Backbone as JSON, one array per atom type, in Angstrom:
{
  "sequence": "XXXXXXXXXXXXXXXXXXXXXXXXXXXXXXXXXXXXXXXXXXXXXXXXXXXXXXXXXXXXXX",
  "N": [[109.0, 42.42, 9.07], [107.94, 39.85, 7.06], [108.55, 39.01, 3.71], [106.48, 37.55, 1.25], [106.92, 36.88, -1.41], [109.85, 36.67, -3.21], [110.32, 38.17, -5.45], [108.99, 40.52, -5.2], [109.08, 44.07, -5.16], [108.44, 46.07, -3.37], [107.54, 46.83, 0.01], [104.52, 46.28, 1.92], [102.25, 49.07, 2.44], [102.45, 51.12, 5.37], [100.37, 51.66, 8.24], [99.16, 54.92, 8.82], [101.47, 55.97, 7.74], [103.79, 55.71, 9.29], [103.51, 57.74, 11.09], [102.57, 57.41, 13.64], [104.66, 57.09, 15.29], [106.14, 59.43, 15.26], [105.31, 62.82, 15.44], [104.58, 64.94, 12.83], [105.09, 68.23, 12.13], [103.77, 70.0, 9.86], [103.2, 72.69, 9.28], [105.24, 73.98, 10.67], [107.49, 73.09, 9.22], [107.12, 74.46, 6.8], [107.18, 77.13, 7.68], [109.84, 77.29, 8.5], [111.16, 77.01, 6.17], [111.62, 74.49, 5.02], [110.12, 73.21, 3.15], [110.58, 72.76, 0.5], [109.92, 74.69, -1.28], [110.13, 77.59, -3.5], [112.59, 80.13, -3.23], [112.45, 83.55, -3.29], [114.18, 86.52, -3.95], [113.97, 89.95, -3.34], [115.11, 93.04, -3.48], [115.86, 93.85, -0.24], [114.39, 91.84, 0.88], [113.33, 88.54, 1.53], [111.35, 85.98, 0.19], [109.61, 83.05, 0.82], [108.08, 80.8, -1.16], [104.99, 79.09, -0.91], [104.96, 75.62, -1.07], [103.22, 73.53, -0.73], [99.75, 72.96, -0.13], [98.32, 73.65, 2.95], [96.53, 71.48, 4.91], [93.93, 70.69, 7.26], [94.63, 68.39, 9.84], [94.62, 65.41, 11.83], [96.15, 64.46, 14.93], [98.14, 61.5, 15.16], [96.93, 58.35, 16.51], [97.69, 57.48, 19.89]],
  "CA": [[107.91, 41.93, 8.26], [108.44, 38.87, 6.11], [107.99, 39.1, 2.36], [106.04, 36.25, 0.76], [107.46, 36.63, -2.73], [111.17, 37.3, -3.32], [110.34, 39.06, -6.62], [108.33, 41.79, -4.86], [110.01, 45.19, -5.05], [108.01, 47.0, -2.35], [106.85, 46.31, 1.18], [103.18, 46.86, 2.04], [102.16, 50.38, 3.1], [102.22, 51.1, 6.82], [99.27, 52.52, 8.7], [99.53, 56.29, 9.22], [102.78, 56.29, 7.15], [104.78, 55.79, 10.35], [103.32, 58.96, 11.88], [102.23, 57.11, 15.02], [105.91, 57.13, 16.05], [106.65, 60.8, 15.31], [104.34, 63.8, 14.98], [105.19, 65.84, 11.86], [104.46, 69.55, 12.15], [103.93, 70.5, 8.49], [103.23, 74.15, 9.32], [106.59, 74.38, 11.1], [108.4, 72.87, 8.1], [106.96, 75.55, 5.84], [107.66, 78.37, 8.29], [111.29, 77.27, 8.59], [111.72, 76.92, 4.82], [112.02, 73.14, 4.67], [109.04, 72.62, 2.38], [110.98, 72.56, -0.88], [109.38, 75.77, -2.11], [111.1, 78.48, -4.13], [112.96, 81.32, -2.47], [112.58, 84.7, -4.18], [114.76, 87.68, -3.28], [113.64, 91.24, -3.95], [115.78, 94.06, -2.68], [116.36, 93.28, 1.01], [113.36, 90.96, 1.42], [113.3, 87.18, 0.98], [110.02, 85.39, 0.28], [109.58, 81.62, 0.55], [106.81, 80.44, -1.76], [104.4, 77.87, -0.36], [105.05, 74.52, -2.01], [102.09, 72.64, -0.53], [98.59, 73.54, 0.54], [98.2, 73.1, 4.29], [95.19, 71.02, 5.24], [93.77, 70.29, 8.66], [94.89, 66.98, 10.06], [94.53, 64.97, 13.22], [97.33, 63.79, 15.45], [97.97, 60.05, 15.1], [96.56, 57.76, 17.8], [98.84, 57.15, 20.75]],
  "C": [[108.49, 41.01, 7.19], [107.74, 39.04, 4.76], [107.64, 37.7, 1.88], [106.7, 35.9, -0.56], [108.79, 37.38, -2.87], [111.27, 38.24, -4.52], [109.67, 40.4, -6.34], [109.38, 42.88, -4.67], [109.69, 46.1, -3.87], [107.39, 46.26, -1.18], [105.46, 46.91, 1.23], [103.22, 48.21, 2.75], [101.92, 50.2, 4.59], [101.04, 51.99, 7.16], [99.83, 53.85, 9.16], [100.92, 56.69, 8.71], [103.86, 56.45, 8.21], [104.6, 56.98, 11.27], [102.89, 58.67, 13.31], [103.48, 57.13, 15.91], [106.45, 58.54, 16.2], [105.6, 61.74, 14.73], [105.05, 64.79, 14.07], [104.42, 67.15, 11.84], [104.7, 70.22, 10.8], [104.01, 72.02, 8.47], [104.61, 74.65, 9.73], [107.6, 74.19, 9.97], [108.33, 74.02, 7.11], [107.49, 76.86, 6.41], [109.18, 78.43, 8.35], [111.95, 77.05, 7.23], [112.15, 75.54, 4.4], [110.99, 72.45, 3.79], [109.42, 72.35, 0.93], [110.42, 73.61, -1.81], [110.49, 76.6, -2.72], [111.36, 79.69, -3.25], [113.19, 82.45, -3.46], [113.16, 85.87, -3.39], [114.4, 88.93, -4.07], [114.15, 92.31, -3.02], [116.31, 93.41, -1.4], [115.38, 92.29, 1.64], [113.43, 89.6, 0.74], [111.91, 86.6, 1.21], [110.12, 83.91, -0.07], [108.17, 81.27, 0.07], [106.29, 79.16, -1.13], [104.42, 76.78, -1.43], [103.86, 73.57, -1.9], [100.95, 73.39, 0.14], [98.45, 72.87, 1.9], [96.75, 72.73, 4.54], [95.13, 70.67, 6.72], [94.01, 68.79, 8.77], [94.81, 66.68, 11.55], [95.85, 64.36, 13.65], [97.09, 62.28, 15.37], [97.58, 59.5, 16.47], [97.8, 57.39, 18.6], [98.67, 55.8, 21.38]]
}
């Protein structure tokens, strides 16, 4: 993509944030502890706090 002004710092936003190339499974990220939440240890149990609220979403168009 060609930039019109050399002083611009950012490129224009892409449609679907690039998700049409790769499907992101947010629920899996949270289940595997990759959500950036806090990990709390209590006795022999570890709890990963939810960092984001999971919302319903549609798969990107193919």
